[in-house]
C-alpha positions in Angstrom: 136.5 44.5 -135.9 136.5 47.1 -133.1 137.7 44.6 -130.5 140.7 43.7 -132.7 141.6 47.3 -133.1 141.3 48.0 -129.4 143.4 44.8 -128.6 146.2 46.0 -130.9 146.1 49.6 -129.4 146.1 48.2 -125.8 149.0 45.9 -126.6 151.0 48.7 -128.1 150.4 51.0 -125.1 151.0 48.1 -122.7 154.4 47.4 -124.2 155.3 51.1 -124.2 154.3 51.4 -120.6 156.2 48.3 -119.6 159.3 49.5 -121.5 159.6 52.2 -118.8 161.7 49.9 -116.7 164.4 49.6 -119.3 165.8 53.1 -119.0 166.3 52.6 -115.3 167.9 49.2 -115.8 170.2 50.8 -118.4 171.1 53.7 -116.1 172.0 51.3 -113.2 174.2 49.2 -115.6 175.8 52.3 -117.2 176.7 53.9 -113.8 177.4 50.6 -112.1 175.4 52.0 -109.2 172.0 51.4 -107.7 172.2 54.4 -105.4 168.8 56.0 -104.8 166.9 53.0 -106.3 164.1 51.7 -104.1 164.4 47.9 -104.2 161.1 47.6 -102.4 159.3 49.7 -105.1 160.7 47.6 -107.9 160.0 44.4 -106.1 156.3 45.4 -105.7 156.2 46.4 -109.4 157.8 43.1 -110.4 155.3 41.1 -108.3 152.4 43.1 -109.8 153.6 42.5 -113.3 154.1 38.8 -112.7 150.6 38.5 -111.2 149.1 40.2 -114.2 151.1 38.0 -116.5 149.8 34.9 -114.8 146.2 36.3 -115.0 146.7 37.0 -118.7 147.9 33.4 -119.2 144.9 32.0 -117.4 142.6 34.1 -119.5 144.6 33.5 -122.6 144.5 37.2 -123.3 147.3 38.1 -125.7 147.3 41.9 -125.0 147.8 41.3 -121.2 150.4 38.6 -121.8 152.5 40.6 -124.3 152.3 43.7 -122.1 153.3 42.1 -118.9 156.0 39.8 -120.3 157.9 43.0 -121.2 157.1 44.4 -117.7 158.3 41.3 -115.9 161.6 41.3 -117.9 162.2 45.0 -117.3 161.3 45.1 -113.6 163.4 41.9 -113.1 166.4 43.6 -114.7 166.1 46.6 -112.4 165.8 44.3 -109.4 168.8 42.1 -110.5 171.0 45.1 -111.2 170.0 46.9 -108.1 171.2 43.9 -106.1 174.4 43.5 -108.2 175.4 47.1 -108.0 174.3 47.9 -104.5 176.7 50.3 -102.8 
């Protein structure tokens, strides 16, 4: 019972943490500018999220998978938009 509760809580916080990329992606899109955005930083974050996602898939660990799917999508959006709206 405790492990199920911990899994749900970890999944919720993992998703919330990974949603941190979306405000940045929205700001880039809204302003049509990626000025002051570090492409290298977001590339590192994307690579890390993707590695954790693969690890979660290998382990078949749903909290890791759910959390890092959101992180991969969000960090990819920031990367894509920072390339698209580069000054």
